[in-house]
N, C-alpha and C positions, 0 to 999 in steps of 0.2 A: 512412416516412422513409428515402430512400435513400442509397446509399452508392456509390462509387465507388473500385474499385479497380487497381492497376500495381503488376507487380516489377520492379524490374530486374536485367540480368542480373548484377549480383555478388551476388542473394538478398534485397537490402532492399526490404521491401513499402511502396506508400505507400494511405492509403486517403481520403478526400475525401466529406464532408459537406457539399455546396453550402446556403450559408445565405444570404437578403437580410439583408444586414446590413454597417452600416459597419465596423462590427470584426467581425477576423479572429484565429483562436488556431491555431499548428501548433509541433509538435513532435517530439522521435525519441526513444524510447522503446526502451530495448535489454533483453533479456533477460541482464541481469547484477548480479548486487547482493551486498551482506554472504557470505551462504553462498557464493559463491564463492571465497571468500577462502579459504589456505592460512594454518595456526593464526601463521607470521611476518607475515600479510600482515592482521590484523585490522585493519578499520578505512580499508583503503585505498580501497574504494569507493568510500565517502564521502570520503575526503579528494580522489581525483580528481574529483568533482563540485563543490569548492570551485576546488579550484588549476587548471581547464580555463577558470577565464575569468579566471587569469593574465597572457596572453599567448601567440601564437601566429606560425607565420613572417612574420605580415605585419599585428598587429596590439600594441599592445601593453595592459596590463590596463583602461586611463583609456578608450579606445579601442573596448573589448568593451562596454564598460558602456554607455559615450553613445550606442553603433551604433541601441541601438532606443530609447532614451531621447530623443534628438535628436528624436526624431519621434515623443512621447507613449507610445512604446511599452514595455510590461515584461519584461525577461529574468528567467527561473527556472528553480530543477533541482533535482530534489529524488532521492533514496537509498533503498532499501526492501533485505527482503532478499534480496528475486527481481529488483529491476529498478532501473535510473539511468535518467531525465529530464532532458531540456535544454529547456525550453520558451517561448516566448516568445505577447505578443498585442499584436496594432497593428490600424492601419488598413489597411483590402484595399487600399486603392494600393502597402502597402508588403511585398508578399509577395514579393517577391526578396528584397528587403533581408534581413528573417526569415530566410529558406531559407539563402542566403548563409553569414551568420554562424552557421545554429546549424551547417553542413559542417563550418567554418572553426573552433570551436569542438572539435568535435567530433573531428576527423583531423587537425587541425594545430597544437595545442596543444603548446608547447615546454617547460614546467614550467621556469620559471626557477632556480635553487639557493635566490638570495636572496627572491621569491616565495614556493618552499617552507616557507622557515624562515617566513619573516611569518606564513604561513597556518597552521603549525604550532600558533602558542599564538593563535589566534581557536578553532581546534575544541578546544585542552584548555580553553580558555574554555567554550566553546559546553560541553564535556563537566562541569565542574563547574557549569553553569547548572541541567544536566539531573538532578543528582544534588540538586539544591536544589530539586528537583517529586518529592517521594514518590509522587503520582498518574498520575507520567507514568513515573518511574524501576520502578515495581512492577511496570507490563506486561512489562518488557526483564529484569526476575529472575524472572517466573512462565515466559517460556515458555526464558529458562535451566535453570529447574530441571525442565521435564516434555521440552526436549528435553538432556536429561545427555550432555556431551561433543560436541555434535554442532556442524558449524558454523553450521545453520541456528537453534539456540539463542542464539549471540550476539548481544550487541547490534549496531546497524549504526555506533554512533559509534568504536568500539574502544576501547582504553585509553593512557594517556601514554607510557605506557612503546611500545606499537606506534606511533603518531606520530610521535614523537620522532625515530625507526630510522630513518623513512623517509628512500629517497635517490629521487632521479631516474629511476633505474635498473630499482627496484622500483615505478615506475609504468609505466614502459617496457616491464615484463615482463607485467604484471596485462594491462595493455589490450591487450597481443598476444596473450595467450592465453585470454582472454574477450570480446572485443569484437567475436562473429562475424558478418557479414553478414548470414547468414539465420536470424540474432537479431535484427534491430531493421526497426523500423516507424517511418515518416513519418505522420504524424496532423493531418491539416487538417479544418479547422471553419472555412468562410470563404467569400465573395463574390467567386468567378471561376473562371473555364471550366475544366473539369479537362482539357483539355489544353493548356492554357496553363501549368496548375499541373505536368505532366507535364514538360511539357520545363525547363520549372526545377530540376523534380528532376532529372529525367537530369545537367544541366548542372553540377552542382551537389555529386548525389551517383553519379552514373553511371562518376564515372572513381576511385571507391574499390575498392582491390585485393579482391578475393573473399577470403574468411576464413571457411570452414565451420566447424561447429561438429563437432567428434566424439566426445569424451567427455560421458557422461551424467553428472547431480547422482547424489551417492549418496544412497538414502535413509536416511531416519531411523533411527537405531536405536527397536526396540520399547521401547513407552511401558508405565512401571511410575510408577503414583500414588505421589504422595509429597504429608506434609505439612510446612511448614518455617515456624518465626517467629524473624524477623530484629528485632534491637534498632536501631530508629533515633528519635532525636531531633527527635520531631514531636508536634503536640499530639494531632492527630489519631490514631487506629488506623486504619490502612489494609489492605485487604484483597480477595485475587484469586482464583477459584473456579475449576477448569472441569476442559478433559479435551482430550486430542487432536480430532479431526475430518475431516472430509470433506474431499480433497484438490480442486484447482479442474477436474477431469476426472468426477467423481461427480458423477450427476443426484442425490441424497439433497443435496446442499446447495443445492437451491431451497428442500425440508422444512425445511429448518436453517432458514436464512435469515430464514421465514416463524416460524419457533418463535421464533427469538432475539430476535426482532421483537415475539410477544407477551410474549414474558418480561420484558425489558428494551429496548425500542427508541427511538429519540429519542424517540417518544410521550409525553405525561405521562401517558397513559392505559395506560402498560406494566404488567404486573402487580405489576414490583417496587415501581415508584415510586407505584404508590397502597398498595400495605402499607408498605413502609418508611418511605416520605416522607410522605405525602398522612392516612395514617390511622394511621401511628404516632408518626410526628414524629423519625425516628431516623436520618435519616441525609440529606443535602442533593444530595448523586452515587451512585447507583446504578445502573448500567448493564448490558447484556449484548453479548457483540460474537464475530462469530465470521470469522475469518481464512482463507479458503479460496490452499495453498499448490500449487506443481508436484504433489508428491505426500502431502502430508498436507495437515492443517489445524488451527486453536486455535478452542477456544470457549473464553470465558470470562466471569467476573461481577464487575466489580468494584464495591467499593463503598469509603465513608469515614464514619466515626463515632466518636463520643467514644469514649476508654478503656471506661467505661463500659455500653457497648451494641452492644458487640462480638456477643456470644455470640449476644443477644438477634437481632438482626438475621440471622449464619446460622441460627440457626434458622427465621425465618420466611423466608430464601430460601431452604432444602430442604424445607420446607411447598409454596412455589408450585411447584418442581420436582418435588415428589412429586404435585400433584395432576395436570400437565401426562403425567406416567409413569401414572399410576390414571384418570383424567377425560377420556374423550374429549371432545372439545368439538362444542359442538348448533351444528345447521346454523345459528343465528344467527350464532353467535358465530366460528365458521371463515367466512361472509363479510362480518360486519363485521372480522376479521382482514385478510383476502385484499384486501378496499378499501382497505383501510389501508396497506398494503404497495404497493398499486399507483400510488394516489395519492401516497405519498413517490418513486416511480420516477418517475415524470411530472414531477414537479416540480422532481425534481435535472438533470432529465433540458433542461429549459428554461436552463440555467448551461451556454454555450457550453465552458468551461475544462473545464469540467467532462466534459461530453460527448469532447471531444474527447482528452482522458486517457482515458477509461473505453473508447473504440473504441479507440481504440489501443492499449491492454492488451486487450483482450478479440480483436482481433486477430494481435497477436504470441503470445497463448496457442494461440487456435481458428484462428486461419484465414478468421474469419470474424466476422459481426456482429450476433445477432438483432435484428430490428425491436422495436421496443418492442410489436407488438400479439403477436408471439412471445415478448416475456419475460409479457407478462398472460396467455396463454394456459395458459403454465408455470405463474402462480402459482392460474389457475384451477381448474388439476386436481388440485390437492393436496386429498387425504383426510384426511381426520380419522386416520384410519387408520395413514396414512401419516406424519403430526404425532408421533400416540403410539407410534409406532415407534423412532423419530426419539430423541425424548423417552428413552425407554426405555434406549438405547444411549449417547446422549452422556450425560444426566443421571443417568446411575446413579452411584448414590454410593457407591459402592464401586470407582467409575472416576476419579474426581476427585483431581483433586491442590490442595492448598491452600494458600498463601504470604500470612503475614500480617506487616507492619509492627507491632513494639509501640515 
């Protein structure tokens, strides 16, 4: 898998994956998210993601939305705790249109006060909608519990109080303090000569003033396991249990990813799915997740079940975790687990939009991208002893935090 890279004089980086396809994907990924907000800015990174589409120095909101859709393309954006991304999908003949629009949105938005007030109502509705989905809300509450009083523990959407208070100057101040050119990557997957792409990127992004990050993010406070029960008006009981985990630069993140896949990955043959759903019929949804951040990480197990089955589910989950901590995987089990994970990675890489986003994020964090062959080799090199060592550290019952909705 070939990647071509280029760095502008202002520090913005470009990475491109050439593919023979009529449809192309590109976006700009910024190493800025909700964890970079001050207390009174809670929710502003996500708010900005919404309002960059509301007008620039040369376009009104309608013209921004129509620019790609007029040629059959799509324009989208997202915000996480550590990144903001604006990206688009289009026919390869429209690269110039796509890059110019992304640049205009990212650097020339004017944030009209009238549009800001309208969009506040949209986000307030989004917050209320999220509260109606306990299976999603519980993950935010869980991270708030394990990262107590730390910016990385706060949810991305913010609170109604904070959203209502935002002014145009607050937005401009956050952008000025957090949109650093050396923390930006333009990622592209499509059928275009790289020299031509570089020329376009220089034209639309080369004139942006350099703004280099100086301050480092504050590492989260030391972790203490907790147990909390919240009363919710829901039919099901929802539960998340987990632990802090390895950060994005820790080599142990790969064994942990494999361990997470074995325990409760997307495959129907995960240990937790086979136990809770297939064997005992106690839960429709049971999953394990691992999210690495720049300087920490989160491992979690989520399930929803009938109120009478909560304790039984927890008992079965702890049993499966204990097995991974005490019983080493045999050669056949380990090979099967590796093959499954490698197959999932290969299939995911066939989606060029996902590839564009994943490649951009990797280049943003590591300034390099592993080839599929290198990733496969890292998975293949995992030993049963490594998996047991990781299991005993992350799945240690004395280190687990548990959050329940009753």
